[in-house]
N, C-alpha and C positions, 0 to 999 in steps of 0.2 A: 167349450173346454170343461171337462169334469174336474172341478177345482179340488174336490176331496181327494181324488186319485192323484192329481198333479202334485199336491202338497205331500201326500203319503209317499209317493214314488221319489220325490226330491229328498225327503228326509231319509229314506232308506239308502239312497245313493250316497248321501253324506256320511251315514254311519258305516257303510261298506268301505268308503274311501278312507275314513279314519282308522278302521281296523286293518286295512291293507297297507297303511303307510310304512311300517317297519320292513315288510317284505319288499315293497317297492324300492326302498332305499338300498336294500341288499342287491336286488336284481339290477339296479341301475349301474352297478359296477361291472356287470357282464358286458363284453364287447358287443354282443348282439343288440342289447337294449340301451347302450350308453347314450345314444341320441334321443331315442323315442320315449323312454320312460321319463327323463327330466322334462322333456317338452310336453308330454301328454298329462303327466300327473303333478308337475310342479310349475308348469308354464315357463320353464327356463328357455330363454331366447325364443319365445313363442307368442309374439304379439298378436292381437286380434287382426283378422283380415280387414282390409279397407272396405268400407260400406258401399252399398249400391252397385253391386256386381252380380254376376252369375256364378254361384258357388257350387263347384262339383266336389262331391266326396266319394272317393273310391278307396277300397282297402288295399288290394294287392298290386303288384307290378303289372300283372296281366290286365286287371280292371283299369288301371291308370292308362295303359296303352290303348285299351279298347275305346276310350272316350275321345281319342284324337280326331275322328271324323266330325264330331260335334264341335270340338274346340276349334278346328280349322275354319268353321263357318261363322264364328263369332268374333267380334272385335277384341283384340288382345287386351285393351285397357279395361274390359269388364270381367276378365277371367279371375276367378278366385278358386283355390284348390286346397283340399285337405286329404289326409290319409292317416293310416295307423301303423304302417310298416316302413322299415328302412328302405326296402326296394321300391315300394310305392312312392316314397318321398323323392327318391332319385329321379323317378319318371315324371312326376308332376312338376318338379322343379324346372324341367325343360320347357314347360308351357308358359310359366310366369313366375316372377319373383314373389308374387302374392300366393305363396304355397306354404302350408303349415301342417304340423301334426295335429290331428283332432284331439282336443283335451278330453279327459274323462268327463262323464255326464254332469257331475255335480259342479264342475268348474265352468260349464258352458254359460251359466248365469252371468258370469263376469266377462265372458270372452266373445259371445256372439254379438255382432253388430247387424243392423238392418241390411238385408240384401234384396235384390229384385227377385231372385229365385234360388232355391236350393235343389240341386240335382244329385240324387243318391243312387249309386250303382248296386244292383242285385239284391242282396239280403242283409244290408246294414240297418237293421231295425232298432235304432236307438230312439226311445220315446222322447226324451228331452231334446234331442237334436231336432226332430221334426216339430215338436210342440213350440219350442222357443223360437225357432226360425220363422215359423208361421205367425206366431204372436207378434214378432217384430217386423212383419210386413212381407215376408218372402212367399212367393208361390212355391209350393213343395211338390217335387216330382220324384217318383221312384222309377228308375229305368232298368231295362234288361232284367226285369223281375222274373223270378222262377220259384217253383215249388217242386222239388224232386220227389220221386216216389219214396225215397228213403226219409226225407225230412218232413214231408207233409203231415204224417201222423203226429210228429212231435209238435208241430205248430198247432194242430187241432187240439191237443191236450191242454194248451194254454191259450185257446182261441180268444178268450175274453180279453187278454192283454193285447193281442194283435188288432182286435176290433177298436180298442182305444187308440192304438198307434195310428191305424188307418184313418181315424177321424181327423188327423192332422196332415194327411197326404192328399193333396188336391188332385193329382193325376198319376196314373200308373201305366207304364208301358211294358207289357208282358212279352215273353219270348214265344210262347205257343198258346193255342186255344185252351189246352188243358191247364196251363199255368193261370190263364185268365179266370177259368172256372174256380180253381182252387183259391186264388187270391180273393175273388168276390165272395166266396163262402166264409172268408175270414174278415170281411167287412170292407174290402177295397172298393173304391168307386172310380168312375171315369176311367175304366180299364180299356186300353187299346193294344191289340196284338201287332207288334212290329217285326217279330223275328229277333234273332240274337244279334245285337249290334256288333258283336265281335266278328260277324261275317260281312258287315257293311263295307268295311275297307280294311283289308288285311295288311299287316306290315310288309313293306317291300324291302328289297335288298339295299343295304346302305353301302356296301362295297363288295366287289367281286373277288372271291377267293379262288386260288388255284386248286383244281380238283386233282387229288393224287391218283395214281394208277390203281387199278383193282376196284373191287366193290367197296363203297363207303357206307358204313353202318353208323348211324347217329343214335346214341342213347340220350334222349332229350328230356330235360326237366326232371331228372331223377331225384328220388327221395331216399332217405335212410332205409336200408334193407333191399333196395333195388339194384344198386351197383354190383353187389356180389353175385346176384342172380344173372345179371346181364354179362358180367365178365366171364362167368363159367360157360354161358351159352356161346359167347364169342370165341372162347378158347376151343370149344368143340367145332365151331364153324370154321375156324382158322385152319384146322387140320385138313379140311376139304378145299377151302379157298385161301391158299397160302398168301396171296397178295391183298387180302382184305384188310381194311383199316377200321378201327373203332374210335369214334369221337365221343367222349363222355362229357355231357353238359349238365352239371348239377343244378337243381332248381334254385337253391339258396346260396348266396355268396359266402355266408358264414361256414358252409360245409366244404368249401373249395379245398382247404388244406387237408381235411380229414379224408376226403375222397382221393386226393392225390397220394396220400400215404397208403391207402388201401390198394390203389392201382399199382403203386411201386412194389408193394409186397407180392401182389398177385403176379406181376410181370416177371419178377425174379424167379418165382416158383415155376412159371410156365415157360421161361426162356424167351420172353417177348420184350421188345423195346418200347419205351414210353417217354413222354415229356409233357411239361406244362405249356399251354399255349402262350401264357404271359411271358415265358422265357424264350420262346421260339415260335413265331407266327407262321407255321407250316404244319403239314400233316404227314411227315415222312415216317414217323414211328408207327409201330403196330397199333399203339393206343395213345391218344392225345387227350389230356384233361383240359377242357376249355374253361379256364378259371377267369372269365371276363364276361361281364354283363353286355347284353345288346348284340351278341354274335349269332344267336340261335337261328334267326331267319336266313342270315348269310350262309350258315352251315346247311340248312335245309336245301338251299339252292344247289348244293354239290353232293347231296346225299342220295344214295340209291335205296337204302332201307332205313326207316326210322322206327326205333323201339321207343314208344312214347311212355315216359314215366308217369308217376302219380296214379297208376291204376293196377300195378302189381301188388301194391299195399293199399289198404282201404283209405286212400287220400281223396279220391273223387275224380281223378283224371285231369288232363290239360287240353288245350285247344288244338284239336287235330287238323283244323282247317289251315293253320299256318303252314303245315308241311304239305297238306293235300294240294295247295295251290301250285306246287311244283311237280305234282304227279308222283310223289314219293310212295313207295310201298310201305305201309304202316302196320306195325304189330303193336297191339295194346293188351294190357291185362283187363280183367273183367270188372274192376272197381272204378268205372268211369261215371258214376252216378251223378256227379255235378256237371257233366258235359254231355248228357244224353242227347240233348237237342242238337248239339254240334255233330255228334257221332251220327245221328239220324240224317243230317244234311250232307254227310260225306259218304261217298260210295267206295267200297273196296277195303275197308279197314278189317284186318284179321284180329279177332279178339280171342285170346288164349288163356288157359290156366297158367299160372306161374311155372308149374312143374312141366309144362309142355313147350316152354319158350325155346329151348335148345332144338327140339325136333322141328318146330315151326320155322325157325330161322334157317335150318338146313334145307327146308323146302322153299327157299326164297324164289325159286324159278317159277312156281305156280302161284305166287302172290300176285294180286292185281294192282296195277298203278291206281292210286286213289284220284278221285275228282270230286269237286264240290257241286252238289245238286241244286242248292238253293241259297239265296242270300237274304238280306233284310232291307227294310226301308225306314230310315230315320227321319224322313221329312216331317212327320207329325210332331216329333220331339222338337225339331228345329223351329217349326212354326210356333209352337207354344212358347219357346224361349225368346224368339224374336218379338213376340207380342208384348213382352214386358220391358223391352228396351226403349 
């Protein structure tokens, strides 16, 4: 361990924490952060994880779901979970009661207990998280690691920092050979290519939904700025396909009401019917706002066309394989830079400029049903984890 850097980094994180305190107090009153900020920055109802387990840290809802194939292969009594988001917490809480919000770095000194292993998903490069976990006896793993074309130059500019971080990561499991090469150039060691673990075991249908008559268009995992674009394209499409239905599934639950209001205004203007799924679990209206978590895969199973959100704005895209497993026709925007490996593994996705969405949707007849070309192998990760038990 580079003790001079370790001490300097720790002191800087404490100073940043003190400066940020007034802002954190203010933000903690917002509904979106009411649970996460008190837990992460004030340790409110956030006890340390029980020691001597396998500790998984994943940031988002999607990442938390992606670790399920690993979780299913391990004894439940060794599972420890942490996350930084509300949606992530709801997901990890399904695995074990030993689930927590990850505290801010300077608080980890008081919070981290010895664990058998720390497993971190993708790009959560917290120096003190890895350094303290390793110092207290954990084997440290970075899994599903990636370096996109967009982000790699940024990592290179502060490569000295990542070389220090990778000194505290024992094993790295990369998505692609290109990711392996980039990670190794930043100091990663013991790098194995496993493919994207999000493809190792895709989420399955939890309940069968009744498919409405006509073409079903799913606007999946949409973000701010995307619903208006999709609604306009659907209104044009509806003029040709009068029995078509649109199911809008916003990515973040805190936006459910805002999206519902936007859909209500649009529907009145266009003379379309609409409703919220939480009020009526059917798809009889022209437009349904799905304001409930955990339904997206069930909806993919009855969808003919999926307009995949997160890529019409520069968000980075979402997991197209979840829809492709059902052979849905998929339309995506061009900003899928965080999902390039998954897009490469799926055949038939139509990538369009936002301005061409309406025209591409009207050409649905020539769109190809998608299929998954390749999957991943998580056996090396499981072997490493089982070796510490």
